[in-house]
C-alpha positions in Angstrom: -8.8 -19.6 13.5 -6.7 -17.3 11.4 -8.4 -13.9 10.7 -8.0 -12.4 7.5 -9.0 -8.8 7.0 -12.4 -8.6 5.3 -12.9 -7.5 1.6 -15.3 -4.4 2.8 -12.2 -3.5 5.1 -9.7 -3.4 1.9 -7.9 -0.3 0.9 -5.7 0.8 -2.5 -2.5 -1.4 -3.0 0.4 0.1 -1.4 3.1 0.9 -4.1 7.1 0.7 -3.0 9.5 2.8 -5.2 13.2 2.3 -5.5 15.2 4.8 -7.4 18.2 3.6 -9.2 18.7 0.8 -6.3 22.2 -0.6 -6.6 22.7 -3.3 -3.8 21.0 -6.5 -5.2 20.4 -8.1 -1.9 18.5 -5.1 -0.4 16.3 -5.2 -3.5 15.9 -8.6 -2.8 14.7 -8.1 0.4 12.4 -5.4 -0.6 10.9 -7.6 -3.0 10.2 -10.3 -0.4 8.5 -7.6 1.7 6.4 -6.4 -1.2 5.5 -10.0 -2.1 4.6 -10.6 1.8 2.1 -7.5 2.2 0.9 -7.3 -1.7 2.5 -3.9 -2.2 3.7 -3.3 -5.8 7.2 -2.7 -6.3 8.4 0.0 -8.7 12.4 -0.2 -10.1 13.5 2.9 -11.6 16.4 2.4 -13.4 19.8 2.7 -13.8 20.0 0.1 -11.5 23.3 -1.3 -10.2 22.8 -5.1 -11.0 21.0 -7.2 -13.3 17.4 -8.4 -12.4 18.5 -12.0 -12.8 21.5 -11.3 -10.4 21.4 -14.5 -8.1 22.3 -12.4 -4.9 18.9 -10.4 -5.8 16.8 -13.9 -6.2 18.6 -15.7 -3.4 17.5 -12.7 -1.2 13.6 -12.9 -2.6 13.9 -16.8 -2.1 10.5 -18.1 -3.8 8.6 -15.3 -3.2 9.1 -14.0 -7.0 6.0 -15.4 -8.4 4.0 -13.3 -5.8 5.6 -9.9 -7.1 3.8 -7.2 -8.8 6.9 -6.0 -10.2 7.2 -2.8 -12.7 10.4 -1.2 -14.3 11.0 2.1 -15.4 13.9 4.0 -17.7 14.5 6.8 -15.5 12.5 8.8 -13.0 10.8 10.9 -15.8 9.5 7.5 -17.0 8.1 6.5 -13.6 6.2 10.3 -12.9 4.9 10.0 -16.4 3.3 6.8 -15.9 2.1 7.9 -12.3 0.2 10.8 -12.7 -2.5 10.1 -10.2 -0.3 8.9 -7.4 -0.1 10.3 -3.8 4.2 10.7 -3.1 5.9 10.4 -0.1 9.7 10.7 -0.3 11.8 8.6 2.3 15.0 10.7 3.4 17.3 11.4 6.0 17.0 15.2 4.8 13.1 15.3 5.5 11.9 17.6 8.2 8.7 15.3 9.1 8.7 12.2 10.9 7.2 9.6 9.2 4.9 8.1 11.6 3.6 11.8 11.8 2.3 11.2 7.9 -1.1 10.4 6.8 -1.0 7.9 3.7 -3.8 8.0 1.5 -5.0 5.2 -1.0 -2.6 4.9 -3.8 0.4 6.0 -2.0 3.6 5.5 -3.2 6.7 5.7 -0.7 9.7 6.6 -2.7 13.3 5.7 -1.7 16.8 6.8 -3.4 19.5 4.8 -4.2 21.7 3.3 -1.3 24.7 5.8 -1.6 23.1 9.0 -2.6 19.3 9.0 -1.7 17.0 10.9 -4.0 17.6 13.7 -6.1 17.8 17.0 -4.0 15.9 18.7 -6.7 12.9 16.4 -6.0 13.3 17.0 -2.4 13.3 20.8 -2.7 10.4 20.6 -4.9 8.5 18.5 -2.3 9.2 19.2 1.3 5.6 18.5 3.1 6.1 14.9 1.6 9.5 14.4 2.4 10.0 12.1 5.7 12.7 11.1 8.0 13.0 8.2 10.1 14.4 9.6 13.7 18.0 8.7 14.3 20.9 9.7 16.6 22.9 12.5 15.1 25.7 10.4 14.4 24.0 7.7 12.4 24.3 8.2 8.6 21.5 6.5 7.7 19.3 2.8 8.3 20.0 0.0 5.8 17.5 0.6 3.0 15.7 -2.8 2.9 15.0 -2.1 6.9 13.9 1.7 6.0 11.1 0.1 3.7 10.1 -2.7 5.7 9.6 0.0 8.6 7.8 2.5 6.1 5.4 0.0 4.4 4.2 -1.3 7.8 3.3 2.1 8.9 1.3 2.5 6.1 -0.3 -1.0 6.3 -0.9 -0.4 10.0 -2.7 3.0 9.3 -5.0 1.3 6.7 -5.8 -1.4 8.8 -3.5 -4.2 7.4 -5.9 -4.7 4.4 -6.0 -8.3 3.1 -3.1 -9.5 5.3 -3.2 -12.2 8.1 -3.1 -11.0 11.2 -3.3 -14.2 13.5 -0.9 -17.0 13.2 -1.4 -20.6 13.9 0.9 -22.6 15.9 2.4 -25.9 14.2 2.0 -28.4 16.9 -0.7 -26.9 19.2 -3.4 -25.0 19.1 -4.4 -21.4 20.6 
């Protein structure tokens, strides 16, 4: 039997924020992660592609109807419209390991552009919530869509995977 986390165990929705994403395939992959996990996707302009880009749609495949997506003109617009959020900034410059953080309800996990990351002024103003994924010293960074998936599933793990199916079914056999 497939198990669904009960409504009583439901936590607030996870918010994934991409600030000025540049690569449509990354954003498409992230959109698919959002669709599969029930997370909301927030896209902060300017972006390096248009939303009707074929590469973007192809990466997200047929999951677009499952997306809760919001667009913002710039970072100031995003913060103005999300004043009550708890923000966590994922950056190679972070001083804290992502898995050591505790993510409360209404968390926003924020990621910068693939070629530049998040603005250093933003990071400097929020040192306690700048999170890093451990890597070897010679590695510049992980791929953005991989980083988002790792971070999203850490938050959802902490929340007990609310409303997600936690067991699968075989197609030709029974467990």
